N, CA, C and O atoms as a GROMACS GRO file, in nm:
protein
  396
    1MET      N    1  -7.461  -9.262 -15.371
    1MET     CA    2  -7.450  -9.374 -15.402
    1MET      C    3  -7.283  -9.428 -15.380
    1MET      O    4  -7.187  -9.373 -15.433
    2LEU      N    5  -7.278  -9.532 -15.301
    2LEU     CA    6  -7.103  -9.563 -15.255
    2LEU      C    7  -7.092  -9.658 -15.330
    2LEU      O    8  -7.170  -9.753 -15.331
    3SER      N    9  -6.954  -9.641 -15.434
    3SER     CA   10  -6.912  -9.759 -15.486
    3SER      C   11  -6.785  -9.809 -15.446
    3SER      O   12  -6.682  -9.744 -15.422
    4LEU      N   13  -6.808  -9.960 -15.441
    4LEU     CA   14  -6.769 -10.021 -15.385
    4LEU      C   15  -6.609 -10.093 -15.482
    4LEU      O   16  -6.520 -10.165 -15.437
    5THR      N   17  -6.622 -10.050 -15.590
    5THR     CA   18  -6.498 -10.056 -15.680
    5THR      C   19  -6.399  -9.976 -15.646
    5THR      O   20  -6.429  -9.863 -15.606
    6PRO      N   21  -6.247 -10.018 -15.655
    6PRO     CA   22  -6.174  -9.926 -15.601
    6PRO      C   23  -6.131  -9.848 -15.769
    6PRO      O   24  -6.119  -9.914 -15.872
    7PRO      N   25  -6.113  -9.695 -15.760
    7PRO     CA   26  -6.049  -9.607 -15.901
    7PRO      C   27  -5.958  -9.703 -15.945
    7PRO      O   28  -5.888  -9.790 -15.894
    8ARG      N   29  -5.982  -9.655 -16.069
    8ARG     CA   30  -5.860  -9.702 -16.175
    8ARG      C   31  -5.757  -9.620 -16.166
    8ARG      O   32  -5.763  -9.497 -16.163
    9ARG      N   33  -5.652  -9.694 -16.162
    9ARG     CA   34  -5.498  -9.589 -16.144
    9ARG      C   35  -5.459  -9.573 -16.264
    9ARG      O   36  -5.441  -9.667 -16.341
   10PRO      N   37  -5.438  -9.429 -16.298
   10PRO     CA   38  -5.420  -9.346 -16.438
   10PRO      C   39  -5.294  -9.468 -16.486
   10PRO      O   40  -5.251  -9.555 -16.410
   11ARG      N   41  -5.257  -9.448 -16.609
   11ARG     CA   42  -5.167  -9.518 -16.682
   11ARG      C   43  -5.067  -9.452 -16.676
   11ARG      O   44  -5.085  -9.331 -16.681
   12ARG      N   45  -4.944  -9.494 -16.664
   12ARG     CA   46  -4.836  -9.401 -16.689
   12ARG      C   47  -4.792  -9.364 -16.789
   12ARG      O   48  -4.758  -9.456 -16.863
   13VAL      N   49  -4.772  -9.250 -16.832
   13VAL     CA   50  -4.758  -9.240 -16.979
   13VAL      C   51  -4.597  -9.167 -17.014
   13VAL      O   52  -4.552  -9.067 -16.957
   14PRO      N   53  -4.534  -9.241 -17.114
   14PRO     CA   54  -4.437  -9.196 -17.098
   14PRO      C   55  -4.319  -9.056 -17.135
   14PRO      O   56  -4.301  -9.067 -17.257
   15ALA      N   57  -4.280  -9.000 -17.112
   15ALA     CA   58  -4.232  -8.857 -17.088
   15ALA      C   59  -4.238  -8.792 -17.236
   15ALA      O   60  -4.291  -8.683 -17.258
   16ALA      N   61  -4.190  -8.854 -17.314
   16ALA     CA   62  -4.181  -8.824 -17.483
   16ALA      C   63  -4.351  -8.789 -17.494
   16ALA      O   64  -4.393  -8.674 -17.507
   17ARG      N   65  -4.417  -8.881 -17.489
   17ARG     CA   66  -4.564  -8.873 -17.503
   17ARG      C   67  -4.598  -8.788 -17.475
   17ARG      O   68  -4.631  -8.696 -17.549
   18ARG      N   69  -4.602  -8.791 -17.315
   18ARG     CA   70  -4.635  -8.652 -17.264
   18ARG      C   71  -4.637  -8.525 -17.276
   18ARG      O   72  -4.730  -8.446 -17.258
   19ASP      N   73  -4.460  -8.499 -17.330
   19ASP     CA   74  -4.443  -8.375 -17.406
   19ASP      C   75  -4.488  -8.348 -17.508
   19ASP      O   76  -4.514  -8.229 -17.525
   20ALA      N   77  -4.510  -8.423 -17.594
   20ALA     CA   78  -4.566  -8.426 -17.723
   20ALA      C   79  -4.738  -8.384 -17.711
   20ALA      O   80  -4.787  -8.313 -17.798
   21ILE      N   81  -4.803  -8.424 -17.622
   21ILE     CA   82  -4.924  -8.404 -17.575
   21ILE      C   83  -4.965  -8.264 -17.544
   21ILE      O   84  -5.062  -8.207 -17.595
   22ALA      N   85  -4.874  -8.206 -17.447
   22ALA     CA   86  -4.840  -8.068 -17.398
   22ALA      C   87  -4.807  -7.973 -17.558
   22ALA      O   88  -4.863  -7.872 -17.600
   23ALA      N   89  -4.712  -8.043 -17.609
   23ALA     CA   90  -4.690  -7.934 -17.724
   23ALA      C   91  -4.819  -7.920 -17.815
   23ALA      O   92  -4.856  -7.807 -17.848
   24LEU      N   93  -4.886  -8.030 -17.855
   24LEU     CA   94  -5.011  -8.033 -17.924
   24LEU      C   95  -5.102  -7.941 -17.883
   24LEU      O   96  -5.150  -7.855 -17.957
   25LEU      N   97  -5.131  -7.959 -17.753
   25LEU     CA   98  -5.226  -7.896 -17.691
   25LEU      C   99  -5.192  -7.731 -17.683
   25LEU      O  100  -5.279  -7.644 -17.680
   26ALA      N  101  -5.077  -7.711 -17.680
   26ALA     CA  102  -5.035  -7.549 -17.656
   26ALA      C  103  -5.090  -7.490 -17.826
   26ALA      O  104  -5.158  -7.389 -17.845
   27ARG      N  105  -5.045  -7.574 -17.922
   27ARG     CA  106  -5.088  -7.510 -18.044
   27ARG      C  107  -5.171  -7.516 -18.106
   27ARG      O  108  -5.156  -7.498 -18.227
   28LEU      N  109  -5.332  -7.555 -18.035
   28LEU     CA  110  -5.459  -7.563 -18.035
   28LEU      C  111  -5.469  -7.405 -18.043
   28LEU      O  112  -5.374  -7.326 -18.032
   29THR      N  113  -5.612  -7.371 -18.066
   29THR     CA  114  -5.658  -7.241 -18.037
   29THR      C  115  -5.724  -7.249 -17.928
   29THR      O  116  -5.782  -7.350 -17.891
   30PRO      N  117  -5.717  -7.100 -17.843
   30PRO     CA  118  -5.807  -7.119 -17.736
   30PRO      C  119  -5.956  -7.180 -17.746
   30PRO      O  120  -6.009  -7.243 -17.654
   31SER      N  121  -6.007  -7.157 -17.851
   31SER     CA  122  -6.167  -7.237 -17.834
   31SER      C  123  -6.123  -7.373 -17.849
   31SER      O  124  -6.189  -7.444 -17.773
   32ASP      N  125  -6.038  -7.439 -17.914
   32ASP     CA  126  -6.030  -7.576 -17.942
   32ASP      C  127  -5.972  -7.642 -17.794
   32ASP      O  128  -5.998  -7.753 -17.749
   33ARG      N  129  -5.898  -7.552 -17.740
   33ARG     CA  130  -5.860  -7.606 -17.598
   33ARG      C  131  -5.984  -7.588 -17.504
   33ARG      O  132  -6.008  -7.676 -17.421
   34ALA      N  133  -6.054  -7.490 -17.512
   34ALA     CA  134  -6.161  -7.508 -17.428
   34ALA      C  135  -6.290  -7.588 -17.468
   34ALA      O  136  -6.383  -7.602 -17.389
   35LEU      N  137  -6.289  -7.629 -17.567
   35LEU     CA  138  -6.383  -7.764 -17.638
   35LEU      C  139  -6.359  -7.889 -17.572
   35LEU      O  140  -6.450  -7.959 -17.528
   36LEU      N  141  -6.213  -7.920 -17.564
   36LEU     CA  142  -6.154  -8.038 -17.515
   36LEU      C  143  -6.168  -8.043 -17.365
   36LEU      O  144  -6.193  -8.147 -17.305
   37ALA      N  145  -6.150  -7.923 -17.305
   37ALA     CA  146  -6.167  -7.892 -17.154
   37ALA      C  147  -6.331  -7.953 -17.142
   37ALA      O  148  -6.378  -8.045 -17.075
   38MET      N  149  -6.394  -7.859 -17.238
   38MET     CA  150  -6.523  -7.907 -17.133
   38MET      C  151  -6.572  -8.057 -17.216
   38MET      O  152  -6.671  -8.099 -17.157
   39LEU      N  153  -6.552  -8.108 -17.280
   39LEU     CA  154  -6.551  -8.240 -17.317
   39LEU      C  155  -6.498  -8.388 -17.221
   39LEU      O  156  -6.543  -8.496 -17.186
   40PHE      N  157  -6.373  -8.308 -17.208
   40PHE     CA  158  -6.281  -8.436 -17.136
   40PHE      C  159  -6.251  -8.412 -16.984
   40PHE      O  160  -6.208  -8.501 -16.910
   41VAL      N  161  -6.275  -8.294 -16.947
   41VAL     CA  162  -6.228  -8.246 -16.794
   41VAL      C  163  -6.377  -8.206 -16.711
   41VAL      O  164  -6.383  -8.237 -16.592
   42GLU      N  165  -6.485  -8.145 -16.771
   42GLU     CA  166  -6.565  -8.082 -16.727
   42GLU      C  167  -6.679  -8.219 -16.765
   42GLU      O  168  -6.756  -8.260 -16.678
   43GLN      N  169  -6.677  -8.267 -16.872
   43GLN     CA  170  -6.736  -8.393 -16.896
   43GLN      C  171  -6.846  -8.380 -16.953
   43GLN      O  172  -6.914  -8.480 -16.973
   44LEU      N  173  -6.886  -8.267 -16.988
   44LEU     CA  174  -6.987  -8.201 -17.092
   44LEU      C  175  -7.044  -8.265 -17.212
   44LEU      O  176  -6.959  -8.279 -17.301
   45THR      N  177  -7.134  -8.297 -17.235
   45THR     CA  178  -7.192  -8.361 -17.348
   45THR      C  179  -7.148  -8.267 -17.484
   45THR      O  180  -7.096  -8.158 -17.459
   46PRO      N  181  -7.165  -8.303 -17.616
   46PRO     CA  182  -7.148  -8.241 -17.716
   46PRO      C  183  -7.237  -8.120 -17.713
   46PRO      O  184  -7.199  -8.003 -17.728
   47VAL      N  185  -7.392  -8.172 -17.688
   47VAL     CA  186  -7.502  -8.088 -17.701
   47VAL      C  187  -7.450  -7.971 -17.582
   47VAL      O  188  -7.414  -7.861 -17.624
   48GLU      N  189  -7.448  -7.996 -17.452
   48GLU     CA  190  -7.385  -7.892 -17.341
   48GLU      C  191  -7.280  -7.804 -17.409
   48GLU      O  192  -7.288  -7.681 -17.406
   49ALA      N  193  -7.182  -7.867 -17.468
   49ALA     CA  194  -7.067  -7.788 -17.509
   49ALA      C  195  -7.097  -7.660 -17.604
   49ALA      O  196  -7.058  -7.545 -17.584
   50ALA      N  197  -7.178  -7.710 -17.714
   50ALA     CA  198  -7.252  -7.651 -17.786
   50ALA      C  199  -7.296  -7.532 -17.736
   50ALA      O  200  -7.236  -7.429 -17.768
   51GLU      N  201  -7.394  -7.529 -17.662
   51GLU     CA  202  -7.494  -7.442 -17.621
   51GLU      C  203  -7.372  -7.345 -17.528
   51GLU      O  204  -7.408  -7.228 -17.521
   52VAL      N  205  -7.258  -7.370 -17.467
   52VAL     CA  206  -7.180  -7.328 -17.401
   52VAL      C  207  -7.116  -7.202 -17.482
   52VAL      O  208  -7.105  -7.084 -17.451
   53LEU      N  209  -7.080  -7.274 -17.594
   53LEU     CA  210  -6.983  -7.196 -17.695
   53LEU      C  211  -7.119  -7.138 -17.778
   53LEU      O  212  -7.098  -7.045 -17.856
   54GLY      N  213  -7.222  -7.177 -17.768
   54GLY     CA  214  -7.288  -7.068 -17.866
   54GLY      C  215  -7.291  -7.126 -18.022
   54GLY      O  216  -7.343  -7.056 -18.108
   55ARG      N  217  -7.224  -7.281 -18.065
   55ARG     CA  218  -7.228  -7.340 -18.192
   55ARG      C  219  -7.306  -7.424 -18.179
   55ARG      O  220  -7.365  -7.450 -18.074
   56SER      N  221  -7.321  -7.490 -18.306
   56SER     CA  222  -7.444  -7.572 -18.325
   56SER      C  223  -7.358  -7.731 -18.270
   56SER      O  224  -7.238  -7.747 -18.247
   57VAL      N  225  -7.455  -7.815 -18.264
   57VAL     CA  226  -7.376  -7.916 -18.239
   57VAL      C  227  -7.317  -7.991 -18.313
   57VAL      O  228  -7.214  -8.049 -18.277
   58ARG      N  229  -7.381  -8.006 -18.455
   58ARG     CA  230  -7.278  -8.054 -18.544
   58ARG      C  231  -7.156  -7.990 -18.594
   58ARG      O  232  -7.074  -8.052 -18.660
   59GLY      N  233  -7.142  -7.845 -18.558
   59GLY     CA  234  -6.995  -7.772 -18.546
   59GLY      C  235  -6.908  -7.854 -18.468
   59GLY      O  236  -6.804  -7.910 -18.502
   60ILE      N  237  -6.973  -7.852 -18.345
   60ILE     CA  238  -6.896  -7.928 -18.235
   60ILE      C  239  -6.810  -8.053 -18.295
   60ILE      O  240  -6.693  -8.045 -18.332
   61GLU      N  241  -6.895  -8.172 -18.299
   61GLU     CA  242  -6.870  -8.289 -18.331
   61GLU      C  243  -6.787  -8.272 -18.465
   61GLU      O  244  -6.704  -8.361 -18.486
   62ARG      N  245  -6.796  -8.196 -18.532
   62ARG     CA  246  -6.699  -8.178 -18.673
   62ARG      C  247  -6.532  -8.131 -18.592
   62ARG      O  248  -6.423  -8.185 -18.611
   63SER      N  249  -6.563  -8.024 -18.511
   63SER     CA  250  -6.421  -7.978 -18.470
   63SER      C  251  -6.365  -8.081 -18.393
   63SER      O  252  -6.244  -8.064 -18.384
   64LEU      N  253  -6.398  -8.166 -18.343
   64LEU     CA  254  -6.385  -8.277 -18.245
   64LEU      C  255  -6.317  -8.402 -18.308
   64LEU      O  256  -6.214  -8.456 -18.269
   65ARG      N  257  -6.395  -8.438 -18.413
   65ARG     CA  258  -6.351  -8.535 -18.532
   65ARG      C  259  -6.201  -8.450 -18.599
   65ARG      O  260  -6.096  -8.508 -18.574
   66THR      N  261  -6.191  -8.337 -18.669
   66THR     CA  262  -6.095  -8.291 -18.702
   66THR      C  263  -5.931  -8.303 -18.581
   66THR      O  264  -5.827  -8.368 -18.588
   67LEU      N  265  -5.989  -8.200 -18.478
   67LEU     CA  266  -5.882  -8.249 -18.384
   67LEU      C  267  -5.838  -8.410 -18.354
   67LEU      O  268  -5.725  -8.446 -18.385
   68ASP      N  269  -5.900  -8.473 -18.312
   68ASP     CA  270  -5.890  -8.624 -18.289
   68ASP      C  271  -5.786  -8.672 -18.407
   68ASP      O  272  -5.685  -8.740 -18.384
   69ALA      N  273  -5.826  -8.626 -18.541
   69ALA     CA  274  -5.727  -8.667 -18.671
   69ALA      C  275  -5.599  -8.634 -18.623
   69ALA      O  276  -5.507  -8.711 -18.593
   70GLU      N  277  -5.604  -8.512 -18.619
   70GLU     CA  278  -5.487  -8.426 -18.626
   70GLU      C  279  -5.406  -8.419 -18.480
   70GLU      O  280  -5.298  -8.360 -18.474
   71MET      N  281  -5.470  -8.488 -18.355
   71MET     CA  282  -5.349  -8.533 -18.263
   71MET      C  283  -5.321  -8.664 -18.283
   71MET      O  284  -5.206  -8.694 -18.253
   72ARG      N  285  -5.404  -8.769 -18.334
   72ARG     CA  286  -5.352  -8.898 -18.370
   72ARG      C  287  -5.243  -8.907 -18.484
   72ARG      O  288  -5.139  -8.972 -18.474
   73SER      N  289  -5.278  -8.839 -18.586
   73SER     CA  290  -5.147  -8.812 -18.662
   73SER      C  291  -5.026  -8.753 -18.629
   73SER      O  292  -4.914  -8.790 -18.664
   74SER      N  293  -5.056  -8.657 -18.558
   74SER     CA  294  -4.893  -8.583 -18.470
   74SER      C  295  -4.854  -8.692 -18.383
   74SER      O  296  -4.733  -8.715 -18.387
   75LEU      N  297  -4.937  -8.783 -18.290
   75LEU     CA  298  -4.893  -8.865 -18.187
   75LEU      C  299  -4.826  -9.009 -18.273
   75LEU      O  300  -4.717  -9.059 -18.247
   76ASN      N  301  -4.896  -9.044 -18.349
   76ASN     CA  302  -4.836  -9.129 -18.465
   76ASN      C  303  -4.685  -9.116 -18.483
   76ASN      O  304  -4.600  -9.191 -18.434
   77GLY      N  305  -4.660  -8.991 -18.575
   77GLY     CA  306  -4.560  -8.983 -18.615
   77GLY      C  307  -4.413  -8.941 -18.489
   77GLY      O  308  -4.296  -8.920 -18.519
   78LEU      N  309  -4.469  -8.942 -18.367
   78LEU     CA  310  -4.365  -8.898 -18.262
   78LEU      C  311  -4.349  -9.059 -18.226
   78LEU      O  312  -4.231  -9.079 -18.194
   79VAL      N  313  -4.422  -9.170 -18.220
   79VAL     CA  314  -4.420  -9.288 -18.186
   79VAL      C  315  -4.326  -9.348 -18.307
   79VAL      O  316  -4.216  -9.402 -18.288
   80ARG      N  317  -4.383  -9.331 -18.423
   80ARG     CA  318  -4.195  -9.363 -18.524
   80ARG      C  319  -4.131  -9.322 -18.542
   80ARG      O  320  -4.052  -9.375 -18.619
   81ALA      N  321  -4.100  -9.182 -18.486
   81ALA     CA  322  -3.985  -9.106 -18.458
   81ALA      C  323  -3.901  -9.178 -18.356
   81ALA      O  324  -3.784  -9.207 -18.383
   82SER      N  325  -3.965  -9.213 -18.221
   82SER     CA  326  -3.925  -9.288 -18.114
   82SER      C  327  -3.886  -9.431 -18.167
   82SER      O  328  -3.767  -9.462 -18.159
   83ARG      N  329  -3.953  -9.497 -18.206
   83ARG     CA  330  -3.885  -9.626 -18.236
   83ARG      C  331  -3.818  -9.670 -18.360
   83ARG      O  332  -3.786  -9.783 -18.397
   84ALA      N  333  -3.803  -9.549 -18.419
   84ALA     CA  334  -3.664  -9.542 -18.512
   84ALA      C  335  -3.531  -9.496 -18.463
   84ALA      O  336  -3.417  -9.534 -18.490
   85ALA      N  337  -3.598  -9.363 -18.350
   85ALA     CA  338  -3.430  -9.374 -18.244
   85ALA      C  339  -3.384  -9.520 -18.175
   85ALA      O  340  -3.276  -9.579 -18.172
   86ALA      N  341  -3.518  -9.550 -18.121
   86ALA     CA  342  -3.440  -9.667 -18.045
   86ALA      C  343  -3.402  -9.808 -18.128
   86ALA      O  344  -3.350  -9.910 -18.083
   87ARG      N  345  -3.438  -9.785 -18.241
   87ARG     CA  346  -3.361  -9.894 -18.324
   87ARG      C  347  -3.226  -9.844 -18.348
   87ARG      O  348  -3.128  -9.917 -18.353
   88ARG      N  349  -3.223  -9.718 -18.361
   88ARG     CA  350  -3.070  -9.663 -18.416
   88ARG      C  351  -2.974  -9.677 -18.274
   88ARG      O  352  -2.856  -9.698 -18.302
   89LYS      N  353  -2.997  -9.672 -18.160
   89LYS     CA  354  -2.935  -9.642 -18.034
   89LYS      C  355  -2.822  -9.774 -17.997
   89LYS      O  356  -2.708  -9.768 -17.951
   90PRO      N  357  -2.888  -9.871 -18.031
   90PRO     CA  358  -2.777  -9.998 -18.008
   90PRO      C  359  -2.652  -9.972 -18.114
   90PRO      O  360  -2.531  -9.961 -18.094
   91ALA      N  361  -2.737  -9.968 -18.247
   91ALA     CA  362  -2.588  -9.945 -18.353
   91ALA      C  363  -2.508  -9.822 -18.308
   91ALA      O  364  -2.391  -9.813 -18.342
   92ASP      N  365  -2.555  -9.746 -18.247
   92ASP     CA  366  -2.445  -9.608 -18.240
   92ASP      C  367  -2.363  -9.659 -18.117
   92ASP      O  368  -2.244  -9.625 -18.111
   93THR      N  369  -2.410  -9.728 -18.031
   93THR     CA  370  -2.323  -9.784 -17.915
   93THR      C  371  -2.208  -9.861 -17.981
   93THR      O  372  -2.093  -9.815 -17.978
   94ARG      N  373  -2.238  -9.984 -18.044
   94ARG     CA  374  -2.161 -10.037 -18.082
   94ARG      C  375  -2.064  -9.962 -18.190
   94ARG      O  376  -1.957 -10.022 -18.203
   95SER      N  377  -2.073  -9.874 -18.250
   95SER     CA  378  -1.968  -9.838 -18.344
   95SER      C  379  -1.882  -9.738 -18.268
   95SER      O  380  -1.774  -9.698 -18.310
   96ARG      N  381  -1.945  -9.696 -18.134
   96ARG     CA  382  -1.834  -9.634 -18.036
   96ARG      C  383  -1.738  -9.692 -17.995
   96ARG      O  384  -1.624  -9.645 -17.990
   97LYS      N  385  -1.789  -9.854 -17.942
   97LYS     CA  386  -1.714  -9.950 -17.875
   97LYS      C  387  -1.564  -9.984 -17.971
   97LYS      O  388  -1.453 -10.013 -17.929
   98ALA      N  389  -1.610  -9.969 -18.108
   98ALA     CA  390  -1.530 -10.029 -18.222
   98ALA      C  391  -1.406  -9.908 -18.223
   98ALA      O  392  -1.285  -9.933 -18.232
   99ALA      N  393  -1.447  -9.816 -18.216
   99ALA     CA  394  -1.344  -9.670 -18.243
   99ALA      C  395  -1.243  -9.687 -18.142
   99ALA      O  396  -1.152  -9.604 -18.131
   0.00000   0.00000   0.00000
């Protein structure tokens, strides 16, 4: 069936956030990366991913909740740090001008 709705444009992700996501993904175990790829890239259901990985659906869902919490926590820390740096930046500029 032909869709007449234009595809959504992907959101632009700031470089710092993109780098943080890449670093988070690099720290994951190969099985966790495979799970995320199956669910979000291949768009398998948790039941299908469990079958492919030879794990229980409950185990897949538990892993996904844990990964979600860890990644959100790490990214929230990044956002707080970048906001703090942005607040400090104008003050640093003013002190250099006065010197």
